[in-house]
PyMOL Python script that loads the backbone (N, CA, C, O; Angstrom):
from pymol import cmd

cmd.read_pdbstr("""\
ATOM      1  N   UNK A   1       0.559  -1.850  -0.136  1.00  0.00           N
ATOM      2  CA  UNK A   1       0.041  -0.674  -0.022  1.00  0.00           C
ATOM      3  C   UNK A   1       1.254   1.184  -0.026  1.00  0.00           C
ATOM      4  O   UNK A   1       2.331   1.400   0.531  1.00  0.00           O
ATOM      5  N   UNK A   2       0.385   2.101  -0.903  1.00  0.00           N
ATOM      6  CA  UNK A   2       1.682   3.451  -0.841  1.00  0.00           C
ATOM      7  C   UNK A   2       0.301   4.833  -0.304  1.00  0.00           C
ATOM      8  O   UNK A   2      -0.727   4.905  -0.978  1.00  0.00           O
ATOM      9  N   UNK A   3       0.495   5.722   0.839  1.00  0.00           N
ATOM     10  CA  UNK A   3       0.469   6.420   1.760  1.00  0.00           C
ATOM     11  C   UNK A   3       1.124   7.680   1.769  1.00  0.00           C
ATOM     12  O   UNK A   3       2.354   7.689   1.733  1.00  0.00           O
ATOM     13  N   UNK A   4       0.405   8.885   1.818  1.00  0.00           N
ATOM     14  CA  UNK A   4       1.642  10.149   1.423  1.00  0.00           C
ATOM     15  C   UNK A   4       1.724  10.577   3.161  1.00  0.00           C
ATOM     16  O   UNK A   4       0.921  10.690   4.087  1.00  0.00           O
ATOM     17  N   UNK A   5       3.415  10.752   2.923  1.00  0.00           N
ATOM     18  CA  UNK A   5       3.838  11.655   3.949  1.00  0.00           C
ATOM     19  C   UNK A   5       3.001  12.307   4.484  1.00  0.00           C
ATOM     20  O   UNK A   5       2.529  13.278   3.893  1.00  0.00           O
ATOM     21  N   UNK A   6       2.506  11.893   5.983  1.00  0.00           N
ATOM     22  CA  UNK A   6       1.558  13.007   6.657  1.00  0.00           C
ATOM     23  C   UNK A   6       0.053  12.370   6.864  1.00  0.00           C
ATOM     24  O   UNK A   6      -0.775  12.728   7.701  1.00  0.00           O
ATOM     25  N   UNK A   7      -0.013  11.855   6.376  1.00  0.00           N
ATOM     26  CA  UNK A   7      -1.616  10.307   6.146  1.00  0.00           C
ATOM     27  C   UNK A   7      -1.104   9.804   7.050  1.00  0.00           C
ATOM     28  O   UNK A   7       0.046  10.013   7.437  1.00  0.00           O
ATOM     29  N   UNK A   8      -2.584   8.428   7.907  1.00  0.00           N
ATOM     30  CA  UNK A   8      -2.686   7.984   8.731  1.00  0.00           C
ATOM     31  C   UNK A   8      -3.066   6.581   8.176  1.00  0.00           C
ATOM     32  O   UNK A   8      -3.881   6.388   7.274  1.00  0.00           O
ATOM     33  N   UNK A   9      -2.520   5.845   8.694  1.00  0.00           N
ATOM     34  CA  UNK A   9      -2.049   4.387   8.173  1.00  0.00           C
ATOM     35  C   UNK A   9      -3.200   3.350   9.643  1.00  0.00           C
ATOM     36  O   UNK A   9      -2.897   3.468  10.830  1.00  0.00           O
ATOM     37  N   UNK A  10      -3.972   2.779   9.354  1.00  0.00           N
ATOM     38  CA  UNK A  10      -3.993   1.605  10.228  1.00  0.00           C
ATOM     39  C   UNK A  10      -4.592  -0.116   9.390  1.00  0.00           C
ATOM     40  O   UNK A  10      -5.377  -0.338   8.467  1.00  0.00           O
ATOM     41  N   UNK A  11      -3.739  -1.046  10.293  1.00  0.00           N
ATOM     42  CA  UNK A  11      -3.889  -2.454   9.386  1.00  0.00           C
ATOM     43  C   UNK A  11      -4.587  -3.079  10.619  1.00  0.00           C
ATOM     44  O   UNK A  11      -4.142  -2.966  11.761  1.00  0.00           O
ATOM     45  N   UNK A  12      -5.501  -3.618  10.356  1.00  0.00           N
ATOM     46  CA  UNK A  12      -5.876  -4.696  11.213  1.00  0.00           C
ATOM     47  C   UNK A  12      -5.930  -6.763  11.162  1.00  0.00           C
ATOM     48  O   UNK A  12      -6.413  -7.441  10.256  1.00  0.00           O
ATOM     49  N   UNK A  13      -5.308  -7.233  12.362  1.00  0.00           N
ATOM     50  CA  UNK A  13      -5.051  -8.348  12.445  1.00  0.00           C
ATOM     51  C   UNK A  13      -6.260  -9.588  12.654  1.00  0.00           C
ATOM     52  O   UNK A  13      -6.377 -10.145  13.745  1.00  0.00           O
ATOM     53  N   UNK A  14      -6.975  -9.877  11.691  1.00  0.00           N
ATOM     54  CA  UNK A  14      -8.108 -11.123  12.155  1.00  0.00           C
ATOM     55  C   UNK A  14      -7.590 -12.178  12.571  1.00  0.00           C
ATOM     56  O   UNK A  14      -7.064 -12.786  11.639  1.00  0.00           O
ATOM     57  N   UNK A  15      -7.447 -12.907  13.965  1.00  0.00           N
ATOM     58  CA  UNK A  15      -6.919 -14.068  14.297  1.00  0.00           C
ATOM     59  C   UNK A  15      -7.590 -15.172  15.599  1.00  0.00           C
ATOM     60  O   UNK A  15      -7.501 -14.947  16.806  1.00  0.00           O
ATOM     61  N   UNK A  16      -8.086 -16.070  15.123  1.00  0.00           N
ATOM     62  CA  UNK A  16      -8.569 -16.409  15.935  1.00  0.00           C
ATOM     63  C   UNK A  16      -7.509 -17.440  16.918  1.00  0.00           C
ATOM     64  O   UNK A  16      -6.294 -17.296  16.779  1.00  0.00           O
ATOM     65  N   UNK A  17      -8.239 -18.845  18.260  1.00  0.00           N
ATOM     66  CA  UNK A  17      -7.177 -19.819  18.941  1.00  0.00           C
ATOM     67  C   UNK A  17      -7.979 -20.229  19.811  1.00  0.00           C
ATOM     68  O   UNK A  17      -8.847 -19.462  20.229  1.00  0.00           O
ATOM     69  N   UNK A  18      -7.903 -21.171  20.154  1.00  0.00           N
ATOM     70  CA  UNK A  18      -7.569 -21.821  21.931  1.00  0.00           C
ATOM     71  C   UNK A  18      -6.648 -22.829  22.094  1.00  0.00           C
ATOM     72  O   UNK A  18      -6.494 -23.968  21.653  1.00  0.00           O
ATOM     73  N   UNK A  19      -5.763 -21.682  23.272  1.00  0.00           N
ATOM     74  CA  UNK A  19      -6.940 -21.136  24.032  1.00  0.00           C
ATOM     75  C   UNK A  19      -7.074 -19.926  22.864  1.00  0.00           C
ATOM     76  O   UNK A  19      -7.625 -20.189  21.795  1.00  0.00           O
ATOM     77  N   UNK A  20      -6.560 -18.649  23.126  1.00  0.00           N
ATOM     78  CA  UNK A  20      -7.011 -17.222  22.124  1.00  0.00           C
ATOM     79  C   UNK A  20      -5.489 -16.824  22.268  1.00  0.00           C
ATOM     80  O   UNK A  20      -4.873 -16.565  23.302  1.00  0.00           O
ATOM     81  N   UNK A  21      -5.053 -16.843  20.983  1.00  0.00           N
ATOM     82  CA  UNK A  21      -4.243 -16.035  21.256  1.00  0.00           C
ATOM     83  C   UNK A  21      -3.953 -14.809  21.747  1.00  0.00           C
ATOM     84  O   UNK A  21      -4.915 -14.205  22.221  1.00  0.00           O
ATOM     85  N   UNK A  22      -2.304 -13.958  21.782  1.00  0.00           N
ATOM     86  CA  UNK A  22      -1.688 -12.566  21.950  1.00  0.00           C
ATOM     87  C   UNK A  22      -1.650 -12.197  20.376  1.00  0.00           C
ATOM     88  O   UNK A  22      -1.366 -12.923  19.424  1.00  0.00           O
ATOM     89  N   UNK A  23      -2.033 -10.818  20.407  1.00  0.00           N
ATOM     90  CA  UNK A  23      -1.279 -10.468  19.397  1.00  0.00           C
ATOM     91  C   UNK A  23       0.316  -9.524  19.102  1.00  0.00           C
ATOM     92  O   UNK A  23       0.692  -8.802  20.026  1.00  0.00           O
ATOM     93  N   UNK A  24       0.809  -9.560  18.359  1.00  0.00           N
ATOM     94  CA  UNK A  24       1.813  -8.286  18.571  1.00  0.00           C
ATOM     95  C   UNK A  24       2.455  -8.343  17.021  1.00  0.00           C
ATOM     96  O   UNK A  24       2.631  -9.405  16.423  1.00  0.00           O
ATOM     97  N   UNK A  25       2.699  -7.334  16.604  1.00  0.00           N
ATOM     98  CA  UNK A  25       3.249  -6.229  15.185  1.00  0.00           C
ATOM     99  C   UNK A  25       4.794  -6.289  15.333  1.00  0.00           C
ATOM    100  O   UNK A  25       5.481  -6.213  16.351  1.00  0.00           O
ATOM    101  N   UNK A  26       5.130  -6.441  14.091  1.00  0.00           N
ATOM    102  CA  UNK A  26       6.570  -6.409  13.706  1.00  0.00           C
ATOM    103  C   UNK A  26       6.326  -5.385  12.861  1.00  0.00           C
ATOM    104  O   UNK A  26       5.147  -5.040  12.777  1.00  0.00           O
ATOM    105  N   UNK A  27       7.660  -4.420  11.781  1.00  0.00           N
ATOM    106  CA  UNK A  27       8.430  -4.018  10.908  1.00  0.00           C
ATOM    107  C   UNK A  27       9.780  -4.579  10.844  1.00  0.00           C
ATOM    108  O   UNK A  27      10.637  -4.740  11.713  1.00  0.00           O
ATOM    109  N   UNK A  28       9.747  -4.855   9.496  1.00  0.00           N
ATOM    110  CA  UNK A  28      11.104  -5.612   8.980  1.00  0.00           C
ATOM    111  C   UNK A  28      11.213  -6.372   9.385  1.00  0.00           C
ATOM    112  O   UNK A  28      12.197  -6.951   8.926  1.00  0.00           O
ATOM    113  N   UNK A  29      10.563  -7.097  10.415  1.00  0.00           N
ATOM    114  CA  UNK A  29      11.486  -8.514  11.543  1.00  0.00           C
ATOM    115  C   UNK A  29      11.227  -8.157  12.551  1.00  0.00           C
ATOM    116  O   UNK A  29      10.400  -8.909  13.066  1.00  0.00           O
ATOM    117  N   UNK A  30      11.733  -6.700  13.663  1.00  0.00           N
ATOM    118  CA  UNK A  30      11.921  -6.535  14.399  1.00  0.00           C
ATOM    119  C   UNK A  30      10.550  -6.359  15.368  1.00  0.00           C
ATOM    120  O   UNK A  30       9.591  -6.564  14.624  1.00  0.00           O
ATOM    121  N   UNK A  31      10.198  -6.138  16.384  1.00  0.00           N
ATOM    122  CA  UNK A  31       9.107  -5.977  17.121  1.00  0.00           C
ATOM    123  C   UNK A  31       8.891  -4.612  17.254  1.00  0.00           C
ATOM    124  O   UNK A  31       9.959  -4.005  17.338  1.00  0.00           O
ATOM    125  N   UNK A  32       7.716  -3.765  17.316  1.00  0.00           N
ATOM    126  CA  UNK A  32       6.849  -3.360  17.201  1.00  0.00           C
ATOM    127  C   UNK A  32       6.453  -2.553  17.935  1.00  0.00           C
ATOM    128  O   UNK A  32       5.295  -2.438  17.533  1.00  0.00           O
ATOM    129  N   UNK A  33       6.640  -1.340  19.400  1.00  0.00           N
ATOM    130  CA  UNK A  33       6.353  -0.921  20.173  1.00  0.00           C
ATOM    131  C   UNK A  33       5.244   0.579  19.852  1.00  0.00           C
ATOM    132  O   UNK A  33       5.261   1.414  18.948  1.00  0.00           O
ATOM    133  N   UNK A  34       4.431   0.416  20.954  1.00  0.00           N
ATOM    134  CA  UNK A  34       4.564   1.888  20.901  1.00  0.00           C
ATOM    135  C   UNK A  34       4.692   2.520  21.037  1.00  0.00           C
ATOM    136  O   UNK A  34       5.766   2.344  21.612  1.00  0.00           O
ATOM    137  N   UNK A  35       4.492   3.913  21.070  1.00  0.00           N
ATOM    138  CA  UNK A  35       5.607   4.936  20.983  1.00  0.00           C
ATOM    139  C   UNK A  35       4.921   6.053  20.427  1.00  0.00           C
ATOM    140  O   UNK A  35       4.032   5.824  19.607  1.00  0.00           O
ATOM    141  N   UNK A  36       5.206   7.283  20.760  1.00  0.00           N
ATOM    142  CA  UNK A  36       4.384   8.508  19.963  1.00  0.00           C
ATOM    143  C   UNK A  36       3.377   8.639  18.947  1.00  0.00           C
ATOM    144  O   UNK A  36       2.659   9.634  19.045  1.00  0.00           O
ATOM    145  N   UNK A  37       3.250   8.162  18.369  1.00  0.00           N
ATOM    146  CA  UNK A  37       2.378   8.368  16.882  1.00  0.00           C
ATOM    147  C   UNK A  37       2.016   6.903  16.364  1.00  0.00           C
ATOM    148  O   UNK A  37       1.418   6.924  15.289  1.00  0.00           O
ATOM    149  N   UNK A  38       2.259   5.583  16.917  1.00  0.00           N
ATOM    150  CA  UNK A  38       2.138   4.113  16.997  1.00  0.00           C
ATOM    151  C   UNK A  38       1.569   3.605  18.161  1.00  0.00           C
ATOM    152  O   UNK A  38       2.134   3.403  19.236  1.00  0.00           O
ATOM    153  N   UNK A  39       0.547   3.440  17.899  1.00  0.00           N
ATOM    154  CA  UNK A  39      -0.981   2.995  18.862  1.00  0.00           C
ATOM    155  C   UNK A  39      -1.017   1.498  18.773  1.00  0.00           C
ATOM    156  O   UNK A  39      -0.470   0.999  17.790  1.00  0.00           O
ATOM    157  N   UNK A  40      -1.588   0.697  19.668  1.00  0.00           N
ATOM    158  CA  UNK A  40      -2.402  -0.599  19.149  1.00  0.00           C
ATOM    159  C   UNK A  40      -3.703  -0.435  19.672  1.00  0.00           C
ATOM    160  O   UNK A  40      -3.748   0.411  20.565  1.00  0.00           O
ATOM    161  N   UNK A  41      -5.344  -1.270  19.249  1.00  0.00           N
ATOM    162  CA  UNK A  41      -6.038  -1.442  20.506  1.00  0.00           C
ATOM    163  C   UNK A  41      -6.309  -1.942  21.836  1.00  0.00           C
ATOM    164  O   UNK A  41      -6.508  -0.835  22.336  1.00  0.00           O
ATOM    165  N   UNK A  42      -6.384  -2.307  22.275  1.00  0.00           N
ATOM    166  CA  UNK A  42      -6.604  -2.854  23.846  1.00  0.00           C
ATOM    167  C   UNK A  42      -6.118  -4.230  23.691  1.00  0.00           C
ATOM    168  O   UNK A  42      -5.284  -4.882  24.319  1.00  0.00           O
ATOM    169  N   UNK A  43      -7.122  -4.583  22.337  1.00  0.00           N
ATOM    170  CA  UNK A  43      -6.471  -6.515  21.946  1.00  0.00           C
ATOM    171  C   UNK A  43      -5.649  -6.449  20.807  1.00  0.00           C
ATOM    172  O   UNK A  43      -5.890  -7.021  19.744  1.00  0.00           O
ATOM    173  N   UNK A  44      -4.517  -5.629  21.088  1.00  0.00           N
ATOM    174  CA  UNK A  44      -3.378  -5.738  19.847  1.00  0.00           C
ATOM    175  C   UNK A  44      -4.168  -5.795  18.057  1.00  0.00           C
ATOM    176  O   UNK A  44      -3.477  -5.948  17.050  1.00  0.00           O
ATOM    177  N   UNK A  45      -5.176  -5.691  18.040  1.00  0.00           N
ATOM    178  CA  UNK A  45      -5.634  -6.443  16.488  1.00  0.00           C
ATOM    179  C   UNK A  45      -5.448  -5.444  15.918  1.00  0.00           C
ATOM    180  O   UNK A  45      -5.142  -5.838  14.793  1.00  0.00           O
ATOM    181  N   UNK A  46      -5.417  -4.324  15.907  1.00  0.00           N
ATOM    182  CA  UNK A  46      -5.066  -2.714  14.768  1.00  0.00           C
ATOM    183  C   UNK A  46      -4.585  -2.156  15.592  1.00  0.00           C
ATOM    184  O   UNK A  46      -4.805  -1.872  16.769  1.00  0.00           O
ATOM    185  N   UNK A  47      -3.126  -1.848  14.101  1.00  0.00           N
ATOM    186  CA  UNK A  47      -2.022  -1.283  14.766  1.00  0.00           C
ATOM    187  C   UNK A  47      -2.197   0.864  14.191  1.00  0.00           C
ATOM    188  O   UNK A  47      -2.280   1.366  13.070  1.00  0.00           O
ATOM    189  N   UNK A  48      -2.188   1.211  14.942  1.00  0.00           N
ATOM    190  CA  UNK A  48      -2.395   2.471  14.070  1.00  0.00           C
ATOM    191  C   UNK A  48      -1.475   3.473  13.720  1.00  0.00           C
ATOM    192  O   UNK A  48      -1.570   3.955  14.849  1.00  0.00           O
ATOM    193  N   UNK A  49      -0.600   4.284  13.125  1.00  0.00           N
ATOM    194  CA  UNK A  49       0.393   5.250  12.819  1.00  0.00           C
ATOM    195  C   UNK A  49      -0.661   5.913  12.567  1.00  0.00           C
ATOM    196  O   UNK A  49      -1.798   5.644  12.180  1.00  0.00           O
ATOM    197  N   UNK A  50       0.254   7.389  13.027  1.00  0.00           N
ATOM    198  CA  UNK A  50      -0.614   8.576  12.329  1.00  0.00           C
ATOM    199  C   UNK A  50       0.522   9.776  11.974  1.00  0.00           C
ATOM    200  O   UNK A  50       1.531  10.000  12.642  1.00  0.00           O
ATOM    201  N   UNK A  51       0.182  10.351  10.991  1.00  0.00           N
ATOM    202  CA  UNK A  51       1.002  11.068  10.673  1.00  0.00           C
ATOM    203  C   UNK A  51       2.395  11.102  10.051  1.00  0.00           C
ATOM    204  O   UNK A  51       3.373  11.843  10.149  1.00  0.00           O
ATOM    205  N   UNK A  52       1.904   9.347   8.973  1.00  0.00           N
ATOM    206  CA  UNK A  52       3.102   8.574   8.581  1.00  0.00           C
ATOM    207  C   UNK A  52       4.713   9.360   8.149  1.00  0.00           C
ATOM    208  O   UNK A  52       5.062  10.185   8.993  1.00  0.00           O
ATOM    209  N   UNK A  53       5.189   9.274   7.565  1.00  0.00           N
ATOM    210  CA  UNK A  53       6.759   9.527   7.273  1.00  0.00           C
ATOM    211  C   UNK A  53       7.477   8.699   7.186  1.00  0.00           C
ATOM    212  O   UNK A  53       7.329   7.634   7.787  1.00  0.00           O
ATOM    213  N   UNK A  54       8.969   9.098   6.004  1.00  0.00           N
ATOM    214  CA  UNK A  54       9.475   7.802   5.100  1.00  0.00           C
ATOM    215  C   UNK A  54      10.061   6.915   5.850  1.00  0.00           C
ATOM    216  O   UNK A  54      10.051   5.788   5.356  1.00  0.00           O
ATOM    217  N   UNK A  55      10.636   7.027   6.996  1.00  0.00           N
ATOM    218  CA  UNK A  55      11.091   6.032   8.104  1.00  0.00           C
ATOM    219  C   UNK A  55       9.838   4.762   8.916  1.00  0.00           C
ATOM    220  O   UNK A  55       9.946   3.983   9.863  1.00  0.00           O
ATOM    221  N   UNK A  56       8.839   5.061   8.063  1.00  0.00           N
ATOM    222  CA  UNK A  56       7.826   3.992   8.696  1.00  0.00           C
ATOM    223  C   UNK A  56       7.508   3.321   7.890  1.00  0.00           C
ATOM    224  O   UNK A  56       6.548   2.559   8.002  1.00  0.00           O
ATOM    225  N   UNK A  57       8.682   3.486   6.211  1.00  0.00           N
ATOM    226  CA  UNK A  57       7.726   1.534   5.709  1.00  0.00           C
ATOM    227  C   UNK A  57       8.257   1.190   5.643  1.00  0.00           C
ATOM    228  O   UNK A  57       9.429   1.567   5.620  1.00  0.00           O
ATOM    229  N   UNK A  58       7.450  -0.677   5.486  1.00  0.00           N
ATOM    230  CA  UNK A  58       8.816  -0.808   5.744  1.00  0.00           C
ATOM    231  C   UNK A  58       7.782  -1.828   4.861  1.00  0.00           C
ATOM    232  O   UNK A  58       7.106  -1.474   3.894  1.00  0.00           O
ATOM    233  N   UNK A  59       7.863  -3.719   5.684  1.00  0.00           N
ATOM    234  CA  UNK A  59       7.269  -4.852   5.804  1.00  0.00           C
ATOM    235  C   UNK A  59       6.232  -4.742   7.225  1.00  0.00           C
ATOM    236  O   UNK A  59       6.842  -4.288   8.193  1.00  0.00           O
ATOM    237  N   UNK A  60       5.296  -4.963   7.397  1.00  0.00           N
ATOM    238  CA  UNK A  60       4.300  -5.415   9.147  1.00  0.00           C
ATOM    239  C   UNK A  60       4.164  -6.040   9.048  1.00  0.00           C
ATOM    240  O   UNK A  60       4.288  -6.310   7.853  1.00  0.00           O
ATOM    241  N   UNK A  61       3.771  -7.146   9.839  1.00  0.00           N
ATOM    242  CA  UNK A  61       2.721  -8.566  10.079  1.00  0.00           C
ATOM    243  C   UNK A  61       3.069  -8.029  11.233  1.00  0.00           C
ATOM    244  O   UNK A  61       3.934  -7.270  11.668  1.00  0.00           O
ATOM    245  N   UNK A  62       1.242  -9.236  11.990  1.00  0.00           N
ATOM    246  CA  UNK A  62       1.468  -9.371  12.797  1.00  0.00           C
ATOM    247  C   UNK A  62       1.103 -10.900  13.135  1.00  0.00           C
ATOM    248  O   UNK A  62       0.689 -11.791  12.393  1.00  0.00           O
ATOM    249  N   UNK A  63       1.469 -10.897  14.842  1.00  0.00           N
ATOM    250  CA  UNK A  63       2.370 -12.776  15.160  1.00  0.00           C
ATOM    251  C   UNK A  63       1.178 -12.841  16.105  1.00  0.00           C
ATOM    252  O   UNK A  63       0.827 -11.871  16.776  1.00  0.00           O
ATOM    253  N   UNK A  64       0.573 -14.024  16.131  1.00  0.00           N
ATOM    254  CA  UNK A  64      -0.565 -14.639  16.963  1.00  0.00           C
ATOM    255  C   UNK A  64       0.587 -15.754  17.559  1.00  0.00           C
ATOM    256  O   UNK A  64       1.594 -16.237  17.040  1.00  0.00           O
ATOM    257  N   UNK A  65      -0.069 -15.933  18.940  1.00  0.00           N
ATOM    258  CA  UNK A  65       0.857 -16.609  20.097  1.00  0.00           C
ATOM    259  C   UNK A  65      -0.017 -17.431  21.227  1.00  0.00           C
ATOM    260  O   UNK A  65      -0.938 -17.030  21.938  1.00  0.00           O
ATOM    261  N   UNK A  66       0.418 -18.336  21.163  1.00  0.00           N
ATOM    262  CA  UNK A  66      -0.159 -18.996  22.789  1.00  0.00           C
ATOM    263  C   UNK A  66       0.212 -20.327  22.918  1.00  0.00           C
ATOM    264  O   UNK A  66       0.957 -20.951  22.162  1.00  0.00           O
ATOM    265  N   UNK A  67      -0.280 -20.677  23.794  1.00  0.00           N
ATOM    266  CA  UNK A  67       0.779 -22.446  24.694  1.00  0.00           C
ATOM    267  C   UNK A  67       1.344 -23.187  23.513  1.00  0.00           C
ATOM    268  O   UNK A  67       2.419 -23.651  23.132  1.00  0.00           O
ATOM    269  N   UNK A  68       0.232 -23.083  23.162  1.00  0.00           N
ATOM    270  CA  UNK A  68       0.150 -23.927  22.049  1.00  0.00           C
ATOM    271  C   UNK A  68       1.613 -24.482  20.461  1.00  0.00           C
ATOM    272  O   UNK A  68       2.314 -25.414  20.067  1.00  0.00           O
ATOM    273  N   UNK A  69       1.124 -22.670  20.095  1.00  0.00           N
ATOM    274  CA  UNK A  69       2.185 -21.926  19.105  1.00  0.00           C
ATOM    275  C   UNK A  69       2.371 -20.589  18.762  1.00  0.00           C
ATOM    276  O   UNK A  69       2.393 -19.636  19.542  1.00  0.00           O
ATOM    277  N   UNK A  70       2.540 -20.565  17.218  1.00  0.00           N
ATOM    278  CA  UNK A  70       2.670 -19.196  16.974  1.00  0.00           C
ATOM    279  C   UNK A  70       2.272 -18.686  15.487  1.00  0.00           C
ATOM    280  O   UNK A  70       2.734 -19.660  14.893  1.00  0.00           O
ATOM    281  N   UNK A  71       1.956 -18.189  14.859  1.00  0.00           N
ATOM    282  CA  UNK A  71       1.855 -17.744  12.879  1.00  0.00           C
ATOM    283  C   UNK A  71       1.946 -16.465  13.273  1.00  0.00           C
ATOM    284  O   UNK A  71       1.838 -15.658  14.196  1.00  0.00           O
ATOM    285  N   UNK A  72       2.202 -16.663  12.110  1.00  0.00           N
ATOM    286  CA  UNK A  72       2.496 -15.003  11.226  1.00  0.00           C
ATOM    287  C   UNK A  72       2.092 -14.754  10.164  1.00  0.00           C
ATOM    288  O   UNK A  72       2.056 -15.578   9.250  1.00  0.00           O
ATOM    289  N   UNK A  73       1.565 -13.119  10.047  1.00  0.00           N
ATOM    290  CA  UNK A  73       0.927 -13.047   9.026  1.00  0.00           C
ATOM    291  C   UNK A  73       1.396 -12.436   7.286  1.00  0.00           C
ATOM    292  O   UNK A  73       2.104 -11.433   7.205  1.00  0.00           O
ATOM    293  N   UNK A  74       1.115 -12.856   6.538  1.00  0.00           N
ATOM    294  CA  UNK A  74       1.364 -12.555   5.284  1.00  0.00           C
ATOM    295  C   UNK A  74       2.539 -10.924   5.787  1.00  0.00           C
ATOM    296  O   UNK A  74       2.571 -10.572   6.966  1.00  0.00           O
ATOM    297  N   UNK A  75       3.391 -10.131   4.666  1.00  0.00           N
ATOM    298  CA  UNK A  75       3.622  -9.043   4.904  1.00  0.00           C
ATOM    299  C   UNK A  75       3.183  -8.527   4.485  1.00  0.00           C
ATOM    300  O   UNK A  75       3.110  -8.899   3.314  1.00  0.00           O
ATOM    301  N   UNK A  76       2.190  -6.820   4.840  1.00  0.00           N
ATOM    302  CA  UNK A  76       1.536  -5.253   4.247  1.00  0.00           C
ATOM    303  C   UNK A  76       3.087  -4.194   3.815  1.00  0.00           C
ATOM    304  O   UNK A  76       3.823  -3.774   4.707  1.00  0.00           O
ATOM    305  N   UNK A  77       3.204  -4.064   3.128  1.00  0.00           N
ATOM    306  CA  UNK A  77       4.492  -3.778   2.512  1.00  0.00           C
ATOM    307  C   UNK A  77       3.903  -1.746   2.246  1.00  0.00           C
ATOM    308  O   UNK A  77       3.153  -1.222   1.423  1.00  0.00           O
ATOM    309  N   UNK A  78       4.682  -1.212   3.355  1.00  0.00           N
ATOM    310  CA  UNK A  78       3.455   0.457   3.473  1.00  0.00           C
ATOM    311  C   UNK A  78       4.956   0.957   2.703  1.00  0.00           C
ATOM    312  O   UNK A  78       6.126   0.736   3.017  1.00  0.00           O
ATOM    313  N   UNK A  79       4.433   1.619   1.720  1.00  0.00           N
ATOM    314  CA  UNK A  79       5.235   2.969   0.482  1.00  0.00           C
ATOM    315  C   UNK A  79       5.050   3.830   1.005  1.00  0.00           C
ATOM    316  O   UNK A  79       3.862   4.042   0.760  1.00  0.00           O
ATOM    317  N   UNK A  80       5.551   4.958   1.934  1.00  0.00           N
ATOM    318  CA  UNK A  80       5.459   6.056   1.592  1.00  0.00           C
ATOM    319  C   UNK A  80       5.733   7.237   0.896  1.00  0.00           C
ATOM    320  O   UNK A  80       6.866   7.541   1.270  1.00  0.00           O
ATOM    321  N   UNK A  81       5.301   8.174   0.005  1.00  0.00           N
ATOM    322  CA  UNK A  81       5.201   8.790  -0.921  1.00  0.00           C
ATOM    323  C   UNK A  81       5.877   9.919  -0.602  1.00  0.00           C
ATOM    324  O   UNK A  81       5.227  10.142   0.419  1.00  0.00           O
ATOM    325  N   UNK A  82       6.521  10.661  -0.635  1.00  0.00           N
ATOM    326  CA  UNK A  82       7.758  12.074   0.572  1.00  0.00           C
ATOM    327  C   UNK A  82       6.303  13.429  -0.306  1.00  0.00           C
ATOM    328  O   UNK A  82       5.647  13.300  -1.339  1.00  0.00           O
ATOM    329  N   UNK A  83       6.325  14.171   0.365  1.00  0.00           N
ATOM    330  CA  UNK A  83       5.492  16.020   0.045  1.00  0.00           C
ATOM    331  C   UNK A  83       6.802  16.179  -0.514  1.00  0.00           C
ATOM    332  O   UNK A  83       7.760  15.487  -0.168  1.00  0.00           O
ATOM    333  N   UNK A  84       6.846  17.016  -1.310  1.00  0.00           N
ATOM    334  CA  UNK A  84       7.936  17.948  -2.175  1.00  0.00           C
ATOM    335  C   UNK A  84       8.218  19.504  -1.981  1.00  0.00           C
ATOM    336  O   UNK A  84       7.255  20.252  -1.813  1.00  0.00           O
ATOM    337  N   UNK A  85       9.328  19.936  -1.998  1.00  0.00           N
ATOM    338  CA  UNK A  85       9.269  21.553  -1.690  1.00  0.00           C
ATOM    339  C   UNK A  85      10.098  22.013  -2.700  1.00  0.00           C
ATOM    340  O   UNK A  85      11.283  21.992  -2.367  1.00  0.00           O
ATOM    341  N   UNK A  86       9.866  22.459  -3.924  1.00  0.00           N
ATOM    342  CA  UNK A  86      10.646  23.314  -4.576  1.00  0.00           C
ATOM    343  C   UNK A  86      11.250  25.149  -3.655  1.00  0.00           C
ATOM    344  O   UNK A  86      10.726  26.098  -3.071  1.00  0.00           O
ATOM    345  N   UNK A  87      12.781  24.627  -4.137  1.00  0.00           N
ATOM    346  CA  UNK A  87      13.842  25.795  -3.739  1.00  0.00           C
ATOM    347  C   UNK A  87      14.466  26.488  -4.395  1.00  0.00           C
ATOM    348  O   UNK A  87      15.340  26.073  -5.155  1.00  0.00           O
ATOM    349  N   UNK A  88      13.966  28.448  -4.160  1.00  0.00           N
ATOM    350  CA  UNK A  88      14.470  29.132  -5.244  1.00  0.00           C
ATOM    351  C   UNK A  88      15.379  29.563  -4.124  1.00  0.00           C
ATOM    352  O   UNK A  88      16.298  30.351  -4.343  1.00  0.00           O
TER     353      UNK A  88
END
""", "prot")
cmd.dss("prot")
cmd.show_as("cartoon", "prot")
cmd.util.cbc("prot")
cmd.orient("prot")
């Protein structure tokens, strides 16, 4: 998906199991934590990034884990297009 710098992004993860899994998120294979512009819903099934920037570009995945095992979603690729300025 492509977003313009400064816009918002919401990704959802629909995972179920018995016992119910816990959800976490990764970007480019590294754990993603809530901070500033990055937030998660109470159950971690939705990831929201406000005011996206070039540094947010990458491959996002959700990981569902319970005591039986874990599973990882396919990647959602984010490409952030930058606004430009013309200088004279």
